N, C-alpha and C positions, 0 to 999 in steps of 0.2 A: 927422365934424364937426370944425370948427376952433374956436379960442377965440371968434372973433367970432359964430359961429352959436350958441354956448352962452351968450352974455351974457344973453339973456332968462331962461334957466333960473336963473342966479345971482340975478337980481332976484327971481324967485319964491321961491327958497330963502331969501334974506335976509328977505323979508317973512313967510314962513311960520315961520321960526325964531323971530321975535320974538313970534308970537301962538299958538304951538302947544303942545300938551301934550308932556310929556317923551318919549313914544314917537315922536311925529312929529318932534321935534327930532332924535332919533337917525336917523330915516329921512333927513332933509334933510342931516345931517352926512355920512352914508354916501353920499348922492347926490353931494354936492360932491366927496368923495374919489374916487368913481367917475369923475366927469368929468375930474378931474386925471389919473387913471390912463389914461383914454382919450386925452386930448390930449397928455400928456407921455410916455406909455409906462410900462411897468412895469420897474423896476430889478431886478437879480438878487436884491437883498436883500428885495424886496417880493413876489416871485413866490409864495412859500409862503403868505403872508397873503392874497394875491389869490385863490388857489385855495380857501383856507378860507372866505373871505367869499362866493365864488360858491356853494360848497356850502351854506352857512348861509342863502343868500338864499331858500330854500324852507322855512326853519324847521329846527328840530332841534338848535339849540345848547343848549337848556335854559334860555335866558335871552331873554325877549321883547325886551329892549333891543338885545342883540347881533343877534337875528334882524331887527329893524327896520333897524338900521344896515346889515346885510348886504344886505337887500332894496333899500335906497336905493343902496348901492354898485353892486349889479348893474344897477339901472335906469339909473344915471348912466353906468356903463361901457358899457352897451349902446346908449346914445344915446336912451333913451326920455324922454318928457315926465314930469316928476316927479308922483307921486301927490299928492293934496291932500285934507285932511279935508273940504273943501267940495265934493268931487266927488259924483257921484250915489251913492246908497246901494248900488247894484249894484257899482260899482268899489271903494268903501270896504269892502264886505263881502269882496271878493276879497282885498284887502290884509290885512284882519284875519284871514281864514282862513289865509293863507300865513304870517302872523307868529305864529300860535298853534299851528302844527303841530309 
């Protein structure tokens, strides 16, 4: 995906950042960073953190805020549509399960 294809996602992120709980804000911050990494590439200085965030995207950092940021980073980097607290309870349950592992 290029920058123009991602513009709708940035609109969603901005809107959700303004109205979300702190954990969701971390998710959207990570999602935004993941999009940047996908579009602009990963510099040599960032590669270690990139791998760490991908590892934490399934949970396990010991900090739910880091896990949510990492999950957002992963989703943004992979070109997925951002999760939203207003999605169906089934999808929200999946995200909550992943972030609490």
